[in-house]
N, C-alpha and C positions, 0 to 999 in steps of 0.2 A: 504494500500500500504506500503510495507516494503522498506524504503529508507535508505540505509547506508550513513553516512556522508562521509566516505572514503571507497571505495570498493576495497580492496586488493584481495578478493576472485575471483572476475571476472577477474582481471589481471592475477592471478595465473592460472585460468582455460584456459586462452588464450595462455599462454606460458608454460603450465604445463610440456609438454614433454621436452622442452629445459632445464627448471630448474631441473627437476628430473635427466636428463642425466648428467648435470653439477655437481650436488651433488654426484651422483654415481661415476663419474670419480675421485672426491676427495677421496671418501671412498676407491676406488680401489688403488690409488697410495699412500694414507696415509700421504701425506705431509700437515698436517693440519695447520702448522705455516709457513708462507711465501712460500707456494707452488707455482707452475708455474702460476696458475690462478691469483695470486695477481699482478705479474708484467705484465701479459697480460692485465688485466683490467686497470692498470695504463697507459699503452701505448695507449690502445684504447680510454680511456677517454681523455688523452692529445690530441690525434688526433681530437677527437670530438670537444673539446673546442678551439683548436688551440694554445696550449702552449707547451713549450719544456718539462716541467716536471710536473708530478703528483706524489705525495708521499701519499700513503694511511696510515690511522691510525685507532685507535679503536673507535673513536667517533667524532662528530662535536665539542664537547666541548674540546677534546684533540687537535683537529686541531687548534682551537683558542689559546690554551695554548702553543702549539709548536711554533706558529707564533710569539707570544710575547716573548717566551724564546729565540728564534733565534735572536731577536732584543735586547736581554739583558734588557728587561723592568723589573723594580723592584722598590724598595723603593725610594720615592722621585719623581717618574715619574707620570705624568698625562696622562690618556688614556680617550679620549672623546668617549662616547657611547650614543646612543639614550635611553631615559628612557622607550619608548614604545617598549619593546622587551622581550624575554624570559630571565630568570635569567642567563643562561650560558654566555651571552655576557659580563655581568658585573662581574660575580663571578670569571672568570679566571683572571681578572685584580687584584682582591683582593688576590687571591690565590698566586700570585707572589709578593705580597707586594706593588704593585702600587696602585694608587688612581683613581677610576672611576669618571669622570666628566660628569654629565648627561646633555643632550641637547634635544631640542624640535624637532618635526618632521613636515612635510608638511601634512596638513589634506587631500589633494587631492590624494596623492599616498602612504602615510604612511612611506616614507623614510626620512632620516635625513634632517633637515632644515639647509642649508648651512650658512644662516645669523646667526642663533642661534649658530652654530658651531664657526663662526668667533668671535662672542661676547664672547663665553666661552674661546676660546684660548687667546683672549686679556685680559680677566679677570685674567686668570691663570698667564700670563706673567707679568701683572702689579703687582699682589700680590707677585710673586717671591718665594713663598714657594715650588712650584713644578716645574718640567721641563715638558714642553709640548712634548710628545714623539710620540703618535700614535692616530689615530682615527679608530674606528671600525664601519663603516656604516653598517646598517643591511638592507638587501634587503627584507624587510618584505612582506609577502604574495606572493612573487614570482617576484616582480618588482625590477630591479636593481636601486640602488641609482644613483644620478647624478655624476658619477665618473669623468666626465670632469671638473666640478667645484671643486670637491673634490681634484683632482690632483693639481689644481692651488693653492688652499688653503694650501695643504700639502707642496708644493714647497716653498711658501711664508713664511711658519712658520717652515720649516725644521722638519716636522713630517712624519711618514710613514702611508700609508693607508693600512689597513688590511681588506679586504672584508669579511663580514659575509654573505656567500651565502648558508646558511643552507636551505633556502626556494626557492632560485632563480636559481639553476642549470638548464640550458635549456633556460634561458632568455637571452636577448641581450640589450645593451645600444648603441644607434647610430650605429647599425649593428654589433657591436663587442660582442662576446659571453661572458657571465658571466664566470669568471675564468681567463679571459685575461685582465680584466679591471683595476686591481690594481697590485702593485708589488708582493703582496701575497694575496691569497684568500683561505678562509677555507670553507668547506662545510660539510654537514651531510648526512648520508645514513640511518638515523632513518626510520623505516618502512613506516611512513605516508608521508615522503618527496616525492617530484616529482620523484626523483630517489632514491628508498629506498630498503634496503636489509631486511632480516628476523631476524634482531637483531640490534646491534649498529655497526656503522662504520662511517668513515670520511675520508677526504682527504685535501691536500694542493696543490695549483696550483701556479706555478711561471715560469718565463722565465730565471731565474738566476740559473745557475748550482751550484754555491757555496751555495746559499740558499737551494737548493734541497738536496745537500749533508749534510748540517747541519740538515735539517728536518729529513732525513733518520737516521742520527746518533742519534739525540735527541729522536726519536721514538723507538729506540732500545737500551735503557739504556746508551746512549752516546758512543756507540761503534765506533771504527775507522775502520781500515782495517780488523781487526779480532774480533771475538766475545769477547775476553778477552783483547782487546786493547781499554781501556776506555779513551776517549779523553775529555769528559765533563760529567756533571751530566745530566741524561736524564730521560725518562719515559719508561715504558713498554706499548707501544701503537701501536699494529699492527692489521691490518685488517685480520680477520680469512679467511683462504683459502675458506671455504665453502661459506662465505658471498661474496667473490670475484666471485665465480662461479655463484651465484645467480645474482649478479650485471651485469655480462657479458651477461646473458640471457635477463635481463631487458633493458640493453643498446641497444639491437637490436630493441626494440619497442619504445624507448624513444622519438624519433623524432615524431613518430605517436601520442604518448600520449601528447606531448606538443601541437601539432596541435589540438588535440581533446579538450584539456583544453581551448585553445583559442577560439575554436568554441563555447564551452559552455559559456565562459565569454561574448561573443558577444550576445548570446541569452538572458542571464541575463540582459545585459545592455539595449538591445532593449525593453525588457518587463518591466523593473523596473525603468528606468531612470526618469519617471514622478512621481514616488512614494517615492523613497528614494535617498540618495546621493550615487552614484556608484563610484568605484575607477577609476581614470584617468590614461591613459598610453600615454606618449608623442610620437609624431611622431618619427620613427626610433628606438623606444624601443619595446621590446617584453617581456611580463611577462610569467613566468613559472606557474603562478596561483596555487601556493600551497594552497591558500585559496581565495575564493571570498567573500570580506568583504564589506558590505553596511553600511551606517550610517543613523540613524533615532533617533529623540528625544523620540520616543515611543518604544525604543529597548526592554525593559523588557516585556511590554505588547505584542509586536509582537512575541517575543520568546515564551511566554506562549501559545499564540493562535496557533502558528505553531506546537508546541508540541501536542496540542489537535488534530490537523489534521494529525499527524504522520510524520511531517517534522522535522528532526533533525537540530540543529544549535549549534554554539559554540561562546563563547566570548573570543577573543584574543585581549586585555588582560584586565581583570577586575580591576587591580590595577597597576599603573606604578612603575618602579623600584625605583624611588626617594622617593616614599611613602611606600615602603615595609620595614618591620621591620629590615631586614638585611642591608638595604642601606640608611636608614634615615639620618645617620650621614654624609653621603657623598653628600646629596642633600640640596636644599635650602627651603624645605618645601612646603606645599600646596600653590598653586597659582604661583609657580615659573616657571612651564612649562604648560601654559594654554591649548595649543592645545592637548598635550598628555593627560592631565587630563580630558578634555572634551571627547576625543575619547574613553577613558575607560568607559564612560557612554553611548556612542551612537553606538559603532560598533557591528556588528553581522555578523558572517560568515555562509554562506549557503553551502550545500553539493557541493563538487567539486572533481571530478575524471574523468578520460578519458572514462569510460565505462557506463556512465549514459544515459539512453534512452530518446528520445525526449518527450515521453509521461510523463515521470517522471519530466523532466524539466518544461513542461507546467503546471503540477500539482503544483510544487513548486512555480512557478511564480504566478499562480492563487491564491495560498494560501497566499503568501505575500501580494498581492494586496487586497484580501478580508479581510485580518486581520488588515489592517491599517485604 
């Protein structure tokens, strides 16, 4: 049985005509940079999420960078990030001269541990060498962090919350859509994301018109009203028109795909709950299920046996950021974030996409059970 871990081919075949027509329209009008599809996509995505402004850019990493730039984060500033994440969350902090402060996560849902965050903020404030400026909670594997608690913590400590929704677009927290949960939210359209294009792409969400204007300027070399009216130092970070056309086609089936992902997660949960630790979703929350990640002490053995049966799997992430060579100087060493460090040894992600057949799901679940 040929089982893809992420099946973008089946998605393409489902909406092939719409995608091909969209690309052809761009080829016909020739506006490859900031063509009409870009603003159309921004408007439709803003309506979908329920925010006033969406500003697209060239990648999810750029989206995070632009969010920090707009806040003037730089040397002397502390930005709190979970250690259990992809490097982009932390690297943008260092690229701007600020300091990442790594915090632990909740083992039940893989999102930032608010008590660990409180302790880290207090430690920074007591030490006095850095200013507490921002927190970037990562909605890992598709589930939104607890933005209600995060908002309270941010208000108490005068820091800004910048949502990292690279994996969670389409999800909800207490009935509110991802993208509308923080003053600023960044997302990615990397091909394997729940809403992915056929290259790199990203976007920023906000209800603040001034922020949106700043994002737009920063993403276009700091330009003001005119191309050569340079108001600030910025980046060259624009979503390609062809990618916007592809995303417009995919947005039409996005709600269906989120529902399909949630149906698959329910099947996994029912079949595997007695065998492994499954991810938990609080009442009122909705995950986009970028990944379905289980936990087991026999992770490596299970992964090997699944491979023998033709079932692909992945480990996100085998090593936490605070123990990576590039970030060791900014962490407190092994043992400092125990939940994160344990998860790196026990997590395993199973195939997750909207176009998986019931027969394949049954085979995967049978394979997991028989391999333990």
